[in-house]
MARLUM-920410 format. One record per residue (C-alpha): residue number from 1; chain; y, z, x. Coordinates in steps of 0.02 Angstrom, whole numbers, always signed. Each point is the difference from the previous one (the first is absolute). Layout:
<rs>
{seq:NUM mol:A north:Y up:Z east:X}
...
</rs>
This chain:
<rs>
{seq:1 mol:A north:+6356 up:+1349 east:-8166}
{seq:2 mol:A north:-150 up:+88 east:+82}
{seq:3 mol:A north:-164 up:-54 east:-68}
{seq:4 mol:A north:-155 up:+127 east:+5}
{seq:5 mol:A north:-141 up:-52 east:+123}
{seq:6 mol:A north:-158 up:-69 east:-71}
{seq:7 mol:A north:-148 up:+119 east:+14}
{seq:8 mol:A north:-162 up:-71 east:+72}
{seq:9 mol:A north:-79 up:-40 east:-176}
{seq:10 mol:A north:+156 up:-81 east:-59}
{seq:11 mol:A north:+18 up:-102 east:+158}
{seq:12 mol:A north:-190 up:-56 east:-15}
{seq:13 mol:A north:+32 up:-51 east:-181}
{seq:14 mol:A north:+147 up:-105 east:+49}
{seq:15 mol:A north:-85 up:-78 east:+139}
{seq:16 mol:A north:-139 up:-55 east:-114}
{seq:17 mol:A north:+129 up:-102 east:-99}
{seq:18 mol:A north:+94 up:-68 east:+148}
{seq:19 mol:A north:-92 up:-150 east:+67}
{seq:20 mol:A north:-9 up:-14 east:+186}
{seq:21 mol:A north:+105 up:+163 east:+35}
{seq:22 mol:A north:-69 up:+137 east:+119}
{seq:23 mol:A north:+72 up:+154 east:+74}
{seq:24 mol:A north:+33 up:-11 east:+182}
{seq:25 mol:A north:+103 up:+132 east:+101}
{seq:26 mol:A north:+41 up:+77 east:-165}
{seq:27 mol:A north:+79 up:-148 east:-73}
{seq:28 mol:A north:-50 up:-128 east:-127}
{seq:29 mol:A north:-45 up:-158 east:+101}
{seq:30 mol:A north:-36 up:-184 east:-37}
{seq:31 mol:A north:+17 up:-159 east:+88}
{seq:32 mol:A north:+40 up:-156 east:-109}
{seq:33 mol:A north:-38 up:-173 east:+71}
{seq:34 mol:A north:+78 up:-153 east:-70}
{seq:35 mol:A north:-9 up:-186 east:+27}
{seq:36 mol:A north:+151 up:-11 east:+108}
{seq:37 mol:A north:+160 up:+85 east:+58}
{seq:38 mol:A north:+102 up:-61 east:-154}
{seq:39 mol:A north:-124 up:+85 east:-121}
{seq:40 mol:A north:-6 up:+159 east:+104}
{seq:41 mol:A north:+194 up:+12 east:+10}
{seq:42 mol:A north:+17 up:-43 east:-187}
{seq:43 mol:A north:-113 up:+147 east:-45}
{seq:44 mol:A north:+101 up:+115 east:+117}
{seq:45 mol:A north:+158 up:-60 east:-92}
{seq:46 mol:A north:-74 up:+37 east:-172}
{seq:47 mol:A north:-60 up:+172 east:+62}
{seq:48 mol:A north:+169 up:+41 east:+75}
{seq:49 mol:A north:+90 up:-21 east:-166}
{seq:50 mol:A north:-126 up:+108 east:-86}
{seq:51 mol:A north:+1 up:+129 east:+134}
{seq:52 mol:A north:+189 up:+5 east:-1}
{seq:53 mol:A north:+4 up:+34 east:-181}
{seq:54 mol:A north:-123 up:+140 east:+26}
{seq:55 mol:A north:+91 up:+66 east:+157}
{seq:56 mol:A north:-159 up:-3 east:+82}
{seq:57 mol:A north:-21 up:-107 east:+149}
{seq:58 mol:A north:-161 up:-43 east:+88}
{seq:59 mol:A north:-46 up:+4 east:+179}
{seq:60 mol:A north:-58 up:-179 east:+38}
{seq:61 mol:A north:-25 up:-130 east:+129}
{seq:62 mol:A north:-5 up:-190 east:-12}
{seq:63 mol:A north:-80 up:-118 east:+118}
{seq:64 mol:A north:-13 up:-180 east:-63}
{seq:65 mol:A north:-113 up:+9 east:-155}
{seq:66 mol:A north:-39 up:+186 east:+3}
{seq:67 mol:A north:+89 up:+142 east:-71}
{seq:68 mol:A north:-58 up:+175 east:+51}
{seq:69 mol:A north:+62 up:+143 east:-111}
{seq:70 mol:A north:-6 up:+190 east:+10}
{seq:71 mol:A north:+65 up:+104 east:-142}
{seq:72 mol:A north:+53 up:+186 east:-2}
{seq:73 mol:A north:+135 up:+100 east:-78}
{seq:74 mol:A north:+90 up:+75 east:+149}
{seq:75 mol:A north:+96 up:+126 east:-111}
{seq:76 mol:A north:-159 up:+68 east:-68}
{seq:77 mol:A north:-100 up:-2 east:+171}
{seq:78 mol:A north:-139 up:-114 east:-64}
{seq:79 mol:A north:-78 up:-113 east:-130}
{seq:80 mol:A north:+74 up:+20 east:-173}
{seq:81 mol:A north:-6 up:-96 east:-170}
{seq:82 mol:A north:+156 up:-91 east:+68}
{seq:83 mol:A north:-109 up:-77 east:+135}
{seq:84 mol:A north:-150 up:-45 east:-120}
{seq:85 mol:A north:+132 up:-79 east:-121}
{seq:86 mol:A north:+75 up:-106 east:+138}
{seq:87 mol:A north:-175 up:-50 east:+58}
{seq:88 mol:A north:-43 up:-50 east:-175}
{seq:89 mol:A north:+155 up:-110 east:-12}
{seq:90 mol:A north:-34 up:-76 east:+177}
{seq:91 mol:A north:-176 up:-50 east:-65}
{seq:92 mol:A north:+77 up:-80 east:-148}
{seq:93 mol:A north:+130 up:-93 east:+95}
{seq:94 mol:A north:-125 up:-59 east:+126}
{seq:95 mol:A north:-97 up:-72 east:-144}
{seq:96 mol:A north:-162 up:-86 east:+18}
{seq:97 mol:A north:+63 up:-175 east:+48}
{seq:98 mol:A north:-14 up:+22 east:+187}
{seq:99 mol:A north:+12 up:+183 east:+53}
{seq:100 mol:A north:-160 up:+87 east:+63}
{seq:101 mol:A north:-9 up:+173 east:+50}
{seq:102 mol:A north:-66 up:+42 east:+178}
{seq:103 mol:A north:-20 up:+167 east:+90}
</rs>
């Protein structure tokens, strides 16, 4: 399914409600930092299950306690509601127990 691109005002509104997310190189971007590797990997596992259900897979990179994420809808050629929805779920899954957002 091809999702429509968010226009600038819709993207700005979405970013206002997405704690810690920015736009970098045309993609939603965030770095999550956890206490240790197990928490970071646990987060990635939870996200992988959600992402597979949405058929929307993040570009991400893990080093020890950090998970760096970039989201874009490749079929649409940019940022869509599909990306902001997954970003919202990622924030929820990270929770407030140990994850912090960093640029």
